[in-house]
NUDREN-683784 format. One record per residue (C-alpha): x, y, z; residue in one letter. Coordinates in steps of 0.02 Angstrom, whole numbers, plus 32768, in hexadecimal, padded with zeros to 4 digits. Layout:
BEGIN
XYZa ...
This chain:
BEGIN
9F3033ECD153m 9F24345BD1D2a 9EF633E0D25Dt 9F873374D214l A00C33E9D22Fd 9FC93417D2E7k 9FE03357D303i A08E3350D2B0r A0CA33EED31Ds A09633ADD3B5k A0D832EFD386g A15632E7D411v A0D33309D47Cl A053329AD43Bl A0D4320ED433a A107322ED50Fl A042322CD515i A02E3197D4CEi A0AF312AD503g A09F315AD5C4f 9FCD3125D5B0a A01F3079D56Bl A09C307ED5FDl A0103091D686a 9F9F3008D619f A0352F96D62Bi A04B2FCCD6E5i 9F952FAFD710g 9FA22F26D6BFd A0392EE4D723f 9FF72F2BD7C6l 9F562EC2D7C1n 9FA52E1CD7A3s 9FAB2DB8D84Cg A0522D87D834s A0992E23D810s A1272E5CD881f A0BE2EFDD8B5f A02F2E89D8F8h A0A42E37D966q A0F92EC4D99Es A04F2F04D9DFr A0362E81DA45e A0EB2E6DDAABi A0BB2EC8DB52v A1792ECADB85a A2222E73DB65e A28E2E5CDBEBv A3412E0BDBEEa A3202DF4DB21g A28C2D96DB3Ce A1DE2DE0DB00k A14C2DCEDB6Bi A08D2DC6DAF5n A0022E19DB41i 9F992D63DB5Dn A0282D16DBC4e A0322DC8DC2Ay 9F682DC9DC3Cq 9F812CEEDC65a 9FEC2D24DCE2a 9F722D9CDD43i 9EE22D37DD34e 9F642CB1DD82q 9F842D2ADE12m 9ED32D79DE1Fn 9E962CBADE50t 9F2D2CAADED1v 9EE82D3ADF21y 9E322CF4DF26k 9E712C66DF69i 9ED92CABDFDFe 9E602D3CE00At 9DCF2CF0E00Ag 9D852D7DDFADq 9D252D59DEECn 9D302E0BDEB7e 9DC82E8ADEB0l 9DC22F34DEB8n 9E2B2F9ADE42e 9EA62FC7DEB9e 9ECD2F0CDEEDm 9EBB2EE2DE2Ft 9F412F6CDE08s 9FB92F23DE8Fq 9FA72E75DE53l 9FC82EC3DD96r A0732F0FDDE4a A0A02E74DE4Cs A0982E06DDA3v A0FF2E81DD44w A1872E78DDDDd A1782DC8DDD2n A1A22DA3DD0Cm A2252E19DD1Ev A27F2DE0DDA6n A25A2D41DD6Ee A2AD2D49DCBDr A3392D9BDCFCi A35C2D0ADD73l A34F2C92DCE4n A3AD2CE4DC85a A4372CEDDD12e A4262C45DD4Aa A4232BFDDC85e A4D62C4ADC7Fk A50F2BF3DD1Fl A4BF2B43DD07g A44B2B5DDD9El A3BA2AF8DD92t A3362AAADE05v A31729EADE06s A2602995DE00k A2A02941DE97e A2D729ECDEF5e A22F2A41DEC9l A1C929AADEF9t A21F29A6DFADd A2022A63DFC0r A14C2A5ADF94l A10129C1DFDEi A18F295FE031g A1F52964E0BDk A24A2A1BE0A3n A1BA2A74E089i A1DC2B36E040h A1B42BC8E0BEp A13F2BFCE01Fl A0E82B63E034i A0E52B5EE106l A09C2C1FE0F6q 9FEE2BF8E089r 9F4E2BEFE0E4r 9F102B67E076v 9F742B02E0CDf 9F692B30E18Cm 9EF42AD8E215d 9E6C2B24E290e 9F022B5FE2F6r 9F532BB8E263g 9FE12B3CE257q A0312AEDE1BCf 9FCD2A59E1AAs A02D29CFE131h 9F852966E129a 9F3A29FCE0DFn 9FBB2A1CE069l 9FC6294BE029l 9EFC295EE028q 9F032A07DFBFf 9F8D29AFDF32y 9F3A28FADF41n 9E882949DF06s 9EE22999DE78i 9F552929DE3Ef 9F402885DE82d 9E722850DE82n 9E3227ECDDF3p 9DA4285ADE02d 9DF728DEDDC3n 9E0528A2DD0Ea 9D4228BBDD17q 9D46295ADD44k 9D3C29FADCECd 9D112A86DD6Cn 9D332B2BDD99e 9D6F2AF8DE4Dq 9DE42A79DE1Dl 9E1F2AECDD96k 9E4B2B84DE22d 9EA72AF4DE86a 9F1B2AC1DDFEk 9F262B90DDD8t 9F5F2BABDE8Ay 9FCD2B0BDEA1w A0362B2CDDFEl A0492BD8DE2Ef A0A92BAADEC6w A1082B25DE7De A1552BB7DE07k A1652C30DE81a A1C72BABDF0Fv A2252B75DE74k A25A2C22DE66n A2882C3ADEFCs A3042BA8DF0Ai A3582BCEDE78l A36A2C9CDEB0q A3A52C33DF5Fe A4332BCEDEFAk A44F2C76DE95f A4762CE5DF3Ca A4DE2C5DDF6Ba A5562C68DF01l A56D2D1CDF31f A54E2D15DFFCs A60B2CF9E01Fk A6352D87DFD4s A5D82DF7E03Fv A61C2DB1E0E9g A6582E1CE171s A6FE2E25E1B7n A7432E37E25Cs A73A2EFDE24Ca A6962F0AE222e A6792E9CE2ACa A6D32F1BE33Bk A6812FAEE2FBy A5D72F67E2ECs A5EC2F43E3AFy A64A2FE5E3DFe A5B13048E385a A5392FF8E3FBr A5882FD7E4A3k A5883079E4E3a A4E530C0E4F8t A4B63172E545g A44031ECE572d A466329FE517v A4363358E53Fn A40B33C2E4CBy A3D83478E482v A38F3481E3E3v A3753523E378q A2DF34F3E2F3p A305353FE248y A23D3589E249f A288361FE2CDt A2E6364CE230v A26936ADE1A4s A283365EE0FDd A2523708E0AEs A2F93743E10Cs A35236D6E09Ei A3A936F0DFF5q A3BE3672DF70v A40C36ABDECBs A3FC365FDE1Bd A4B73629DE23s A4A135C1DEC3e A4013564DE7Cl A4533538DDEDk A4F73509DE35a A48A3499DEAFr A42E3441DE1Fy A4D03424DDD5e A50333CEDE65k A47D3360DE8Fe A44D334ADDCEk A4453290DDF9e A3C23287DE6Fq A35132D1DDE2f A34A3241DD76k A29E3225DD35q A23431AFDCC6e A1C13226DC4Aa A1363266DCA2n A0B532EFDC93l A044334DDD19s 9F7C336DDCEFi 9EF533D8DD56n 9E483389DD53y 9DAF33B9DD9Bv 9D393315DDFAk 9C863316DDE1f 9C39328CDE72d 9BBA322ADE44v 9B4D323EDEDCv 9A8431FDDF15p 9A10329BDECDl 997032B2DF49q 9914325BDEE5a 997E31C6DF06d 996931C8DFBEf 989D31C2DFA5k 98A13141DF3Be 991630C7DFB9a 989B3105E04Fq 980730D7DFEFe 98443021DFADw 98743009E072m 97CE3047E0ACk 97702FC8E02Bk 97F72F21E036v 98192F35E0E8g 97542F21E110e 97552E8CE0BCe 97F92E58E11Af 97AA2E4CE1AEk 97262DEAE195t 97532D70E0F9t 97702CAAE10Bd 97E82CBEE080d 986D2D1BE0D6v 98FA2CEAE068v 989D2CF0DFBDg 98712DA1DFDDl 993A2DD9E015v 997E2D8DDF8En 99162DD4DF15g 99082E85DF65e 99862EA1DFC9s 9A542ED9DFA6d 9A932E46DFFAi 9A602D94DFF2s 9A3B2D20E07Ey 9AA72CA6E099d 9A5C2C31E134g 9B152C64E193r 9B0C2C31E251k 9B352CC9E2A5y 9BB02CDBE33Cs 9BAD2D68E3ABe 9C5A2D91E360r 9C2B2D7FE2A4t 9B802DCFE2BCi 9B802E8FE26Bp 9B9A2EFDE315a 9B0F2F5EE2E2n 9A9B2ECEE2FBl 9AEF2E6CE388k 9A732EA4E409d 99F02E99E3B5f 9A052DD6E37Da 9A432D85E412f 99B32DF6E481g 99322DC0E41Cn 98C62D17E3E1a 98AD2CCFE32Ct 983C2D4CE2C8g 98752DE6E318a 98822E82E2B2i 99072F09E2B7f 99022FB5E258g 98E32FF4E1D9p 99883065E20Dv 99E030E1E192f 9A9F30E3E1A8e 9B213119E133n 9AB73129E097n 9A683089E0BBt 99B93047E0F0y 99C92F97E152t 992F2F29E1BBm 996C2E7EE1FBa 99022DEDE22Fr 993F2D58E2A3v 99192CBBE256m 99522C40E2C7e 999C2C6FE389s 99F62BF7E403g 9A592B9DE39Ai 9AD32B4DE3F4m 9B662B0DE36Fq 9C1B2AFAE36Bs 9C902B79E306d 9D032AEBE2CDs 9CFE2A23E2BCv 9DA5299FE29Dk 9D762930E226l 9DCA2897E1CDr 9D792834E145h 9D99278DE0D8i 9D6727ACE01Cs 9D20272BDFB5l 9D3B273ADEEBa 9CA026D2DECDe 9BF326F6DEF7n 9BE92647DF63n 9B672665DFEDe 9B7725BDE019k 9C3725C0E046k 9C2E2698E09Ea 9BAB2636E11Dd 9C1A25ACE131s 9CAC2619E14Ci 9C422670E1D6i 9BF025DDE234n 9CAB25AAE247a 9CE62647E29Di 9C42264AE304q 9C6E25A9E34As 9D1A25E1E37Dg 9D9025D9E2D9a 9E0D2663E2D9d 9DC926F7E25Ef 9E92272EE22Ca 9EB72678E1F5a 9E032655E192m 9E432708E145a 9EE726D4E110r 9E992622E0D8k 9E0A266AE05Ef 9E14271BE041s 9E462759DF90s 9E922802DFE4v 9F3527BFDFFAq 9F7F2848E042q 9F06285CE0C8t 9EF627ADE0D5a 9FAD27A1E101a 9F7E280AE18En 9F01279CE1E5g 9E7E2801E175g 9E9628A4E1DFe 9E612940E167i 9E6529C4E202g 9DFD2A4CE244w 9D752A9BE1D8i 9D082B13E1E5t 9C482B0DE1B9e 9C702B90E117g 9D082B2EE0DFs 9CCD2A9AE09Di 9C292A5DE041d 9B782A6BE089k 9B5029CAE073q 9BF22999E0F7i 9BD62A30E163a 9B1D2A1DE18Ee 9B432971E1D2p 9BDD2998E218a 9BC22A17E281f 9B0B29D4E2A9a 9B53292EE303k 9BB9291DE38Dg 9C6E28E3E3A6k 9C9F282CE374n 9C022822E317d 9C1027D3E25Ai 9BB5280AE1D3f 9BBE27F0E0F2k 9BA7285CE066i 9B88281BDFB8n 9BB62892DF44a 9BA12841DEA1g 9C4B280EDE8Dq 9C7227B4DF17g 9C51279FDFD0i 9C9F280CE06Cq 9C9F27B2E116i 9CB5283FE198f 9CD92840E25Fq 9CD628D9E2BFi 9D7328D4E326m 9D4D2958E37Ad 9CE32A0CE39Ek 9D0D2AB0E3DDt 9C9C2AEDE477p 9BF32B13E431a 9BBB2BD0E433r 9B0B2C36E41Cr 9AE02C50E375k 9A592CA8E2F2v 9A1E2C9CE256k 99E52D4DE219v 99A72D8DE185a 99E92E49E13Ei 99822EACE0DDl 99F62F37E0A1e 99D82FBAE028r 9A613039DFF8k 9A3330E8DFA7v 9A9C3102DF03t 9A92316FDE88p 9A17315FDDE8s 9A1A3161DD37s 99CA31FFDD41q 9A5E3236DDCDs 9AEC31E6DD59y 9AA63250DCBCs 9A9932F2DD22k 9B4D32EDDD4Fi 9B9732B7DCA6f 9B493347DC51n 9B9333B5DCCDe 9C463397DCADa 9C213373DBEAk 9BEF3424DBFBq 9C8A345BDC40f 9CEF33E2DBD3a 9C9A344BDB3Bv 9CBF34E3DB7Ba 9D7B34AFDBB7s 9DCC34C6DB09t 9E6634D2DB4Cs 9EE734EADBE9g 9EB0359DDBF6e 9DF5358DDBE1l 9DFE34F3DC52f 9E3B3553DCE2e 9DD035E8DCB9k 9D263584DCB5t 9D433521DD45a 9D7635C6DDA5k 9CD13605DD7Aa 9C6F357ADDA2k 9CCF3570DE44k 9D0334B9DE13y 9D933473DE6Di 9E263460DDFEv 9E9533E4DE40n 9F5233BBDE1Ep 9FAC3305DDEAa A0513322DDC2t A0DA3283DDA1g A072321BDD43l A0CE3196DCFAl A093312FDC53a A06A3097DCDBn A01B3117DD65t 9F7D30AADD9Ad 9F203127DDCDr 9F0731DDDDEAi 9F0E31FFDE9Fg 9E783188DEF4n 9E0A318FDE62i 9DD130E8DE29p 9DE530A7DD79q 9E4D3148DD52s 9ED03100DCF5r 9E77312BDC59q 9E8731D6DC83v 9F4E31AEDC8Av 9F47316FDBE3r 9EE531EFDB8Cw 9F613262DBD2a A001320CDB9Af 9FA83235DAEBk 9F9132D3DAF7s 9FEE3376DAE8e 9FFC3408DB52k 9F6D3467DB72g 9EFF33DCDB39d 9E5033CADB98v 9DF7331BDBA6s 9D4132DADB79d 9CF63298DC10v 9D2F3205DC66f 9CC5319CDCC3d 9D28314FDD52c 9C843100DDB1g 9C463177DE38m 9C9731FFDDE1e 9CB8325FDD4Cy 9D5332B1DD07i 9D9A3346DCAEv 9E40335BDC98a 9ECC33CBDC3Ct 9F8D33ACDC26t 9FF53424DC6Bt A09F33ECDC6Fe A0F13376DC0Di A1A83337DC36s A20E32BBDBC7p A274322DDC15k A31E3273DC5Cg A34532F8DCDDy A2AD3364DD37r A2E6341DDD03s A33034ACDD67l A27134F7DD81a A21A346ADD9Dm A27F3432DE3Cv A2B534EDDE6Bt A24634EEDF06p A296345EDF41q A33C34A4DF30l A3203546DF6Ak A2CD34F8E019s A3743495E01Ee A3E6352FE025i A36D3585E086i A387350CE0FDk A450350EE0F9d A45535C5E109k A3E235C8E199k A43C354AE1DDa A4EF35B4E1BAe A4A7364FE210l A46935D7E2B6i A5013592E2BDa A55D3638E2BFk A4F6367DE333n A4DF35E4E3A6l A5B935DEE3BAt A5A83694E3E1g A5453677E46Dm A59835D6E4AFl A631365FE4EBa A5B136C5E546k A5433630E577y A5B5359AE59Bp A532352EE5EDt A4A134BAE5A2l A42E34FBE61Fe A46235C7E60Fs A45A35ADE544l A3AA3584E550a A3713609E5B7t A3C63683E536a A36B3633E4BDl A2CA3620E511n A2BA356FE507t A2E334BDE56Dq A371344BE56Bv A31633A8E52Er A35E32E8E540v A37E3265E4C1a A37731D2E522p A3E53126E4FEa A4483163E468v A4CF3100E414n A52630FAE36Af A49E3085E322t A40030F8E372s A385311AE2DEt A33631ACE350q A361323FE3B0f A2F13264E446g A26032D9E413e A2C73315E38Ca A2AD326AE31Dg A319323FE284f A3A83293E2ADe A4543226E267p A4DE32ADE268f A4AD32EDE30Bv A4AC3227E356i A54D31FBE30Dg A59032ACE33Fk A5633283E3F0a A59431B7E3F2s A64D3212E3E5v A64632A4E44Et A687328FE4E9p A6253282E594a A6003329E5EBg A6553398E557k A5CE3424E4F6i A5E4340EE43Es A5DF3486E3B2l A54134ABE34Ap A50B342EE2E5l A495343AE248k A40733B1E269g A3763396E205n A2FB33F5E26Fa A37A347FE2B2g A42234A4E2DDv A45A3444E395f A4C83447E416v A4E633B3E464i A5203375E518l A52D32C8E52Dp A52F3270E5D7g A58B31D6E625q A56E314AE5B2k A54C3099E5DAq A5B02FFFE5A8t A5622F68E570d A5B52ED8E5E9t A5A82E60E55Em A6632E31E523p A67E2E47E462f A6642DA7E403n A6962DBAE36Fq A6542D0CE310k A5B32D4DE34Fm A5BD2E0BE321e A5F72DB4E266i A5652D34E252a A4D72DD0E289q A53B2E30E1F8l A53A2DB1E17Dd A47C2D8EE1A9a A4402E30E185r A49F2E36E0CFa A4572D8FE0A6a A3B32DC3E0D3y A3C82E54E050s A4392E0ADFE0l A3A12DB2DF61p A34C2E6ADF58y A4032EBCDF39t A4322E56DEB0l A3812E4ADE53m A39C2F0FDE54e A42A2F1FDE1Ak A4162E8FDD74l A38B2F0CDD4Ak A3FF2F8ADD33e A4632F16DCB5k A3C72ED7DC6Cy A3742F2FDBE9e A2B72F28DC1Ci A2362F79DB8Fi A18A2FA9DBF3d A0F62FC1DB71n A0792FA6DBF0r A0393050DBECs 9FF43007DB23n 9F812F75DB5Ef 9F4A2FCADC20y 
């Protein structure tokens, strides 16, 4: 009975507990549902102009950009910094594209299929395509034939229906990226064109622009730098700081940010690692000198594989140049130890004379008809025109239209099966390749002059930290983290251990890394989930371990007066110094009315700022001094100015005689130049203004 009474007495509380339990159960079931709102919301990386961007879409765009970068640069591996830059570029592209599409839809702006085709492969190729290295010839100039060959290899080659290889996929990805980029660029041009007349220049602006630069002259000056007055002699009150803060408050707008302190533990090789590498080189190096299977040894043991490359004097590593071109086949270099790396080399083949590039044309037969191929070759060798035969028989229509011409190629840019005969044979020689899905007939149109080349096998071993090294340094970092249970203990322990405490301030939610530390994005993500004074566990940042503590958390809004006090104080001190120096110089000018006498009294010298006009950006040795330049442009020649407050100090100037541009004023030309400058910056300006108009929700920090 007593128990029942207790239950009754706590009936309300028990009901609440049961209610919350049921609610938790329902919510839990709701959240776990694959079709739930919450599940979907967790996948949204951004929202721009009312359009949600799914994480999968964002990641696919990043992967596409990675492919484009690899094709553009020839680099298969992207470091963390480059990956971060590409990710940011994708973000900018996606934001700009959605805002542009939203505005274009309102205005009825479109890009037709015919218009796009013309700018991609037609007569009016877009600059974005013209600038692509993939479509350039050996001279670095855009080749329409190369463009069409690339396009045809993707879309118009019937063999592709049977292909599903990575190379073809990458080529399609590359083309579709630039196709979209060109389409967006055309759309942006149309959008900007609607506003182009609104930024046109008038006759008054044209006249002002002409007058601003037509009169140029040297300016003599004396300057008293601000550092000649001690900071300690200037007093700044709290009320002055507060007044300056209120005046400049809009400059201190900020996104949510925080600051941390961190200790970095560098992972470096131990003595045992150096000894192990030395012993390895001694053992493998002896075999390297005598083995008949150099390639197998290098590929199996060295940090870098053997690629069979023919090096010229321009392409071989600098430290091997004299050795490789000064010795016969079989010669041995090293071992040498430099930059924590052991290196040996062996000349595999010397005395090679080979061109750097060859110019090719081809006839591509879709079928494996050896008889037909031989017949075509015999006809050409008997005097038939290769270009005419290509136009008649080649299945690659785009190159066929150009007489089969492919252009200049390097040895490493094409398949080895084609490269070997192309570089081995002479000018005008013909050879064929059976690729299994058709036959290609090639003719060498031209070759660059032959250069001396060598083949070199390189045996390399870099001394790197062993697992024992990583373990030792990790344990040290872990001990520090365990001992630092608060921000205060973090600082105290670091001081006792003589660790260097590094600050990182103003970190944003999407900050990619801390300083130059790779893989440190994880530290930023931790910090934005932490409280002030929290200390992290050990973060593995590749070759460094990091332990951090959060020192300051600043919400979105304005930086506080306390945070910007050092900046404001510096500004006020500078202003007060300027007043003191200007007052002093004004008094001295009454006694020393010439620049020379004033300079002598100040124990300095008269300097010259050459060729100054209103458009100048530099004022002699003083550098960036816009106010002084402006005054110099309007002060009559031969007249000493009053003291002028500049960036570096207080100036007294004496303009010399001005030289006037003899070219007469051309209003039409001036307006055209002003309009061209305005048109250049218009697309960027418009987009930045539109970004202020549209709400952009950025959730990237939840995913990366």
